[in-house]
Structures are given as structure tokens and as C-alpha cells.
N, C-alpha and C positions, 0 to 999 in steps of 0.2 A: 507599537511594535517596532523593532529594529529590523529593517529589511536589507538583505545583502545578496547581490548577485555575485557568486563566488566562482572564480575560474581557478582550476587546479590541474596539476599533472597527475594522472592516474597510472601507477606502475603496471597494474594488471591490464590496462588497455594500451599502454605504450604511447599515450598521447594526452593532450590537454582536453578537459571536459568542463562543463559548467553545472552548477546547481544553484537554486535559490534557497536561502535560509531565512526564516522568520524567528526572531528571538523576543520574548516578552520584555516589556519595558514598563516601569512603574508610572512614569510620566506619560500623559496622553494629551492629544490635541482636542479641540472642540468636537464633540460628537463621538469620541472614542473613549472606551473604558481603559483605565490603567490596569496593568496586570497585578495579581497578588504578589506579595513579596516572594522572591525566589528562594527555594530551600537551599541550605548551605551545601548540600551534596548535588546540586544541579536541578534544573527544571525538567519536567517530563518532556519527551520528544516523540513526535509523530513523523514517521517516514511516509510521505504522501506521493504516490506513484502515478505517472501520466499514462495516457492511452497511446494507441498505435500511431495516430497522426499528429502527435503533440510533442511538446518540448518542456523544459523545466519551468517555463513561465506560465503555462496554460491554466493552472489552478487559480493563479492570481488574476488572470485576464478574463476568466469566465465565471468566477465565484467571488465572494467576499471572504475568502479564507483568512486573510489578515485580521479582519474584524472579529470573525468567529474565534480564532485562536487567541486573540488578545483577551477575550472574555474568560477564557479557560486558563490562561497563564501557561500555555504549552508552546514549546518550540516546534516548528514545522520545517522539515528538510525535504526539498523537492529536487531529486537528482534527475539527470537526463540520460536516457539509455537508447535513444533513437528507436528504430524499428526492430529491436532485438528480442522481443518477448522475454526480457529479463533472463536470457540464456547465454551460455558460452556458445557463440555462433560457430557453426561448422566451417563457414568461410567468412571470417570477419574477426570480431573482437570478443573478449571474455567479459561480457557485461554481467553475467551472473556472479563471477568471481569478484568483480568490482562492487556490485551491490551488496553481496552477502558477507564479504570479508574485508575489503579495503575501505569502503565507505564508512562503516560504523567506527572503525578505528580512527579515521580522519576526523569524523564529527566529534567524537568524545575527546580527542586530543586538542581540538581547535576551539570548541564552543563549550559554554558552561551548561552542559546538559547532563542529566543523570545517566549513568551506565548500568543501572540495575534493571533487570527484566520487568519488574513491577511498574516502572515508569517509561517503558519503551513500547511503542505501538506502530502498526503499519496499516495503511489503507491505500486503495487505488480504484480507478475506474477502468472498465473494459480490459485492455491488456494489463493495466495497472492492478486491477482486481486479481487477475491471474498472478501477477508478481507478489501481491500481498499474501495471498493464500499459499503460494509456493514457499515464501519465507517462513510462514507459520508452520507449514508441514515439514520442511527440512530442518528448521531450527526452532522447535517449540520452546526450548529453554531460554530463548532470548527475548520473547515478547509476552506481554500480558494480554494483548488482544490484537486481532487482525480483522479488517473489514474489506469486503468486496462489493463495489457498486457496479451493477450490470457487468459482472466479470465474465471474461472468456475463460471459464474455469474447467471446461472439459474439452480439451483440444482433440481428443480421440474421436469426438463426434462431429468435428468440423472438417470441411473440405478446405484444407490449407491452400489449395491452388488458387482460391479467389484472391489471395494476396499477391499473385504473380510469382516472382522469384523468391519471395520471402521464405517459403517452406524449404526450398533447396539451400538457400543461404544460411538459414538458422539451424535447420536440422539435417541438412545434407541428404534429404530424401529418406532418412531413417524413420522407422516406425516410432510413433510417440507412445503408443500403449506399452506399459511396462517400463518406461524410461523415467528419469527424474522430473520430466515435465508432464507426466500423467498424474494430475492432481487427484482424480477420482481413485486411481489405484493406490496412491500414497495415503489417501484418506482411509481406504478400506484396511490398510495394513497398520495404521497408526494406533498408538496406545491412547485411547480416548481420555484417560485420566491425565495425560501429560500435555495435551494440546492447550494452547492459549484459548481464550474466549474468541468465538467466531461470529461475525455479523455478515449476513448475506442480504442484499437488497437488489431487486430487479423489477423492472416495469413489465406489466402484463402485455404491453404492445412491443416489447423489445425482441429483436431477432435472436437474442441469446437466452430467452426465457427457458426453453426446453432443457438446455444443459445446466442451468441453475437449478431447475427442478430435479434433474437427475443427481446432481451433487447433493442436494438436500435428502433425497431418497436414500442414497448410499450412507450418508451421515446417520440417518435414523436407523438404518439397518444395522449399523455397527456401533450404535450407542454413543455417537458423537453429538454433543449438544451444540446446536447452532441457533442463534437468534436470527430468524429469517422472516422476510416479508415480501410479498408480491403485491404491488400496488399499481394503480393506473399510471402509465407513463411509457415513454419510448427511450431510445438510446440518444439522449440529448442533455444539454447542460442545465436546463431548468430542473430536471429530475435529480441530477448530481449535486446541484447547489443545495437543494433541500436535503438530500441524503447525507452530505458531509456534515451538516449541522446536527442531524440526528446521530451520526457516528460520534461526534464530539460529546454529545450528551450521554451517549451509551458507554463511552470509554471509562474504565475503572481508574480514573485519575485520583491521585492521592487526596485532593480536597473533596472530591465527590465520595470517595470511600469513607472518609472521616465524617462527612455530613450525614451519611446513611447509617453510620455505626450506632 
């Protein structure tokens, strides 16, 4: 894999920001698999989102995402959004605009990745799981699949004050229910036939288990198909390292689609 720590200026943020990008490479060192030949129209791409306490390097430092992605021949884009909850902050910066509008344009213009929804995926852990499902629910036409690992996917059930000033900084003290960050509400109102494939994974010892169960209950109530599992585990990197491997196996990648046809 080709690994790039990329520093760029984001117009939507009015400042410089960083991301890490992994690109498949046919040649490989000892102990690594070379990637399959890249399609002429670009390799599939996974936007992989970090959690509340993390940055754009965390998936590399806590998992073997480079090795896993090399085996699949998929590019991985890991942007940094700090403690924004993937939102346009009430007092701060427009990270949702950056993530949902500016970043995809920058990536497809700069790297040899596919721009088709069939080859575009998003996943994340905790706050990043929220971001992944938020993208899928707001822009279902852009993604083939979205995965949430231990996601904070029902903010209406959380006491946001545990994060200190984050609630006031991000949402300005406004009610989340009924807003664009109310994922359960968005799910209930969504056209089930138009949504990308959804994967939900949460540990049975995770403090976010109840809201993941509620999300799944609402999905079932409204006829939204979700690949879901609740397995032993807590809110920790051993769980997510296993989970991201399973997500990559589950993604409807072009090669995997053709193999199963």
C-alpha cells in the first residue's frame, strides 16, 4: 500500500487540515499481499472515520487497516474532524460541510479512486459510526454501504453534558431530536428502498449498546434492512480491529460481487 499523510487547505473550514490516505499497490514487501490490478475507472474507496478522542492516524495506530485494505485492493481515506461529531458546529467550524461536500471532491480530483456510488463506502467507530450513518442517511445515493462499529447513533438518548462544553459548542444548546443529527428520526423517515446497505456492530458490554438496539428496533419497524450483530465486547480497539476486518469482508466490493455472481 502507498501511505500518504496529506495536509490540505479546506475552504469550508477556512484552515489547513490533515488526512491519511492508503492507496493499493501491486508491488508488496515481505509478508504483505500485493493489491489486485486497479480498474481503469479507479479503485473502490472507503471513508474511515475516527472517534471522539482520536485523529486521522488512529486507525493505523490501533489496527492493521493497511494490511487489511491491501488484501481487498481498496483505498482508505481517513479524514480528521476533531471533536465535531461530524457536524457544522454552532461555535466552531463547518466539519459536516467539509466531510460531505468538499472532501469527496478533493479525493476524487486528487487520487485514482472510483467516483461511482457502487464503489464508495463509509465506516467508523463510536463518533465515527455516527458520522458514517449520518452520511448514509443524508446522502444514500452516494454510497453502496455504510458501517457503524459501536456507534453513538442515537444522540437523543444521550446526556451530551458528559462531554463538557461539546454539546454547547457543537449544537449550541439546541434540541437534537428532529434535527439533521437525529439519526433515528432520519431512519424512520427514510425510503428503505433507497438506502445503502447498513452494517451495525456493537459489544454487549458497550455503554452504547442500548442506543444501538433502539436504532435496530426502529429499522425493523420501518422495514429498513440492517446487517446487525451484538457480540461480547466493550468500547475498545480489540473489538474494532476485529470489526473492521468483518466490515471489509461484508462490503459489496466489485471483486466480491463478481466472485459471488
